[in-house]
N, C-alpha and C positions, 0 to 999 in steps of 0.2 A: 331732376337733380338728385345727387346722393343725399340720403338722410341717415343720421346716426343717432343712437341713444347712449347715454352714459349716466352712471350714478353721480350725484353731486359729490359724494364722498371721494370718488376716484378723481373726478375732474378738478375739484378744488385742491386736492393734495398735489396734483400735477401743476396746478396754477400757482400754488404757494400761498393762497389766501382765499377767503370766501367773499364773494361779492353778490349784491342783490340782482334780481332779474332785470331791473331797470338799467343797471350798469352793464350787464351782459348785453342787452339789446343795443346799448350805445356803442360798445366796443367791438361787438362781433363782426361788423362790416370790415374791420381790418383783416380778419381771417376769411372774408367772403362768406360769412355765415349769418344765419338768422336763428333766433330762439323760437322754436316751433311749439313749445309747450313745456311746462314744468309741473309734474304731478308727483306729489310726495317727494322722494329723493331722485326721481328720474328726470333728467334733462333731455328734451328732444330738440335736435339741431338739424337745420337744413343748410346744405352747402350750395353755393351759387356758382361754382366754377368747376367744370369737368376736367380742366387742365392742371388742377392742384390736388392730386391724390394724397399728397402729404398731409392735407388738412382733413382727411376723412377719418379722423380718430381723435379721441380726447387728448392724447399726447401731442398730436400735431397742432391742434388748435391752441392748446396751452403754450406750446413752444413759440407760436407766432405772436400770441398776445404778450407774452413775457418779453420778447424782443422789442415789441412796440413800446412797452413800459420802461425799457432801458436795462432789462436784466440780461447780462451777458449769456450768449448761447453756450451750452455745454461743449466741451472739447471732445469730439468723437474721434478718439485716437486709435480706432480699430480698423480704419480703412486702408487697404493696400492701394497702390497706384502702379503705373507702368514703371516707375523708378524705384519703388520701395515695396517689398513684399514681407508680410509678417509670417512668422513660423506657425504653421498649422498644427504642429505637434502630432502629426500622424492622422489628423482628421482629413480625409480625402473623399471626394465624390468622383467616380470614374464614369464618363459617358461613353457608351459603346456605339460603334458605327451602325449597328443594326437598327437603331431607333431614328436614324436620320430622316427617313421618308415620312414618318408618322408624327413625330414631335421631337425636334432635333436637340433642344437644349434643356439642361437641368443644372441648377446651381443651388448652393445652400450655405448656411452658417449655423453655428451652435451658440447656446447661451447657458450660463450657469450662475449660481450664487444668489438666487432669489426664489423663494417658494411662492408660486403663483396663487393669488387669492381667487375666489369665485368671481369677484368683480373684474379682476384683471384678465382672467381666462375668457370671460364673456367679451371683454374689450378686444382681446387678441383674435378671437373667433370672428367678431364683427369686422375687424380690419381685414382679416383674411377674406371674408365674404365680399366686402366692398371692393377690395382690390381685384379680386377674381371676376366679379360680376360687372362692375362699371369700367374699370381700367383694362381688365383682361377679357372683355367681350364674352361674359358668361363662360369663363374658363377656356375659351378657344385659344387665346394667346397667352394667358397666365393662369396657372393653377398652383395653389399653395397647400402644403401639408405641414402640420406641426406634430412632432413625435417625441417620445420619451427617450432622451439621449442615453440614459443609463443602460438601456436594453440593446443598444446598437454596437456592433463590432465593425470598426472601420477597416478598409474603405467601404463606402456605400457604392452600389452599382446601379446604374440606370441603363436599361437595355430594352430591346424589342423582344417580346416573349410570345411563344405560341399560345394563342388565346384558348385553345381547346385542351391543353395539357397543364398549363400553369394555373395553380389553384391556391387559395388561402381563405381564411375566415374574415370576411369584411366587417368593418365597424357597424354595429347595430344588428348583427346576426350571430348565430351560434353554430352554423354549419359551414363547411368548406364548399366553396364554389369555384369553378373555373372563371377566367376573365370574361369569357363569352357569356357564361351563365349569369355573372354579375350584371351584365348589360341588360338582361331580360328580367331578372328576378329581384334585383335590389332597386329600391326607389331612386337612389342616386345614379345607378346604372341606366335606368330608363331615361333619366333626365340628361345625363352627360355622356353616356356611352356612345351616342351617335357621332360625337366629335371624332372618335377614332375607330369606330366599328367597321368601317369599310376597308381598313388596312389589313395587310397580311399578318403583321405582328402588332401587338398592343404594347404601349409603354408599361414598364414594370420596374419597381424600385425595391431593392433588397440589400441587406448588409452582407458582409464577407462570409458569414456562416450560412447564408441562404435564407435568413429570416426576412419575411415580407414586411416592408414599410407601407407600400401602397400600390395601387393601380391608378397612376395619374392619367387624366385629370378627374377621375371618378370618385374613388373612395380609399380611405386608409384601412390598414389592417386593424383587427379588433384587439391586437396585443400591443405592438410598438406604437400604433397610431391612436391609442386611446388615452389622450392626455386628460388629467384630472386636476382639480384644485389641490394644492399641496405639492405637486411635482416641482422639482427645483432645477433640473437640467433638461434642456430642450434642444431639439434639432429641427431646423426649418428648411424645407426644400421647395424650390419653385421650378416648375417645368413650363415649357411653352415654345413659341416659334420666333420670338423677337428678343434677342439678347439684351438690347438696350432697356427694354421695358422690364425684363426680369431683374436686371441689375438695379434699376431704380426702385422697383417694388421691394427688393431685398434690403436696399439702403433705408427705405422708409421704415420697414419693420424693425431693422436693427436699431435705428435711432429711437423709435418708440419704446422698444424693449430696454434700451439703455436708460431712458428716462424713467422707466418703471423700477429700475434698480438692478438689472441684469448686467453681468459681465459678458460682453460679446466675444465669441471665440471664432477666429477665421477658419475657413475650410478651403483647402486647395481643390479646384475643379480641373479635371483633365479631360479635354475634348479629343475626339478621334482625328480631327484635322484642324488646321489653322482657322482662327476667327480674327476679326479685326483687332482684338485685344491680345491675340496670341493663342497658343495651343493650351496653355495653362494660365489660369488666373486664380487669385486668392480672394474670396468673397467674405465680407463686404468689400466692394471694389469701387474706387472713385474714378469715374470716366468722363465727367462733364468738362466742357470747354469754357474758358472765360467768355464774358459778354461785355461789349462796350457800346457807348453811344456818345455823341457830342453834346456839349452844352447847348449849341444852337438848335439841335434836334429837340432837346428838352423845352427850350423856350418856344419853339414853333408849335410843338404839340400841346403844351399846357397853357400857352398864352401868358406866361408870367416869367419875368427874368429870375434866374436862380443862380447863385454862386456855386462853385465846385464844392465848397464846404457844406452848403445847404443840401446839395444832392447826395453827398457821401453820408451826411447825418441822417437823411431820410431813408437811405438804403439800410443803414445800420439798424434803424427801427423796424425794418422788415427782415432782419436776421441775415443781411448780406454784407460781407466785407467788400469795401470798394475804396479806390484812390482816384485822384484825378491828376492829369498831366496836361498843363496848358488848357486846351479846350476839349479834352476827352476824358470821360469817366470810364474806368476799368473796374469790372466787378468779378469777384469769384463766386461761382454758382455754388450754393450750399449742397451738401451731400444728398439731401432729401428732395431736391428739386431738379427738374430737367425741362422746364416749360419756357425757357427763353429762346425763342426761335428767331426773333427779330429785335432790333434796338427798341422798338416801341414797347415790347414786353418789359424791358428794364425801366422804361419811362413810366409805365403803369405803376410799378412798385415805388418809384420815386414819388409819384403823385399820392399814393396811399400813405407812404411814410411821412410825406411833407404835411399831409392833412388837407 
């Protein structure tokens, strides 16, 4: 199961109050979490659900606990939908057809207006690692890069590159290497290079001036990809093979960063061919479908009669907006979740929220 660490300073600031370890142990099951240790200011937390990647961060856990306590969830008003698209103000990521066979998708969004602290940067890097490792199968289906947006000239380009002629200075080194050399000489290359090394072209991310952002899913550049505490404007890019999972991971990170105080800026992503969401989407993008269940299903599963009002109130405590019509409960899936595969998944949240 995923484990995370967070400073108490950061976690309690997100939570809006400080509570004792005994209270944490009592309330953490609401977020499918356990307190695994508290040393000095460091909280160690174990998560008990691999289907809730939104909870693998201090911000995600705090969001869930606050909802349970009746604190209204923030309005994340930066999500585009199939019917409404926000102006990306020239921020664009162009996916080239040349990358289709090796790693077909890349999406991204930007953030500004908040100088990242050391604690927050460590939290973002941890979220990046957990999403890539646990949810993204050790970067095979999801890899995430965080970049210094001030150094980027849009549009950003994601394409297949010749591994023997394309070169840049990777993070952690001071010499230029080709993409193929990175796979053999850089520690991250030896670890993650095999994901793409059998392909004729390797994934490559650069800006409109040709400045390298990264060699996904392996390593960032030592220039644009070297984010430090104090940086205020960031660009996040996610590459992989499953567009649904990439969009969900982007949504989770965008919500977490919004909770940290960032203004989230949409990026228009242009694909070389049609996807199920169209040839162009603006990220963050809300793609989830509503979920419903009948009250009779709730009664049968939980073994306890429950009114529509009770069920709706229980879901609200889980951060889910819902209404009921006669014998059916209709719920809107939050932007940061996509784990409702069956009505019983909704009933589980009713159970937790009901107590």
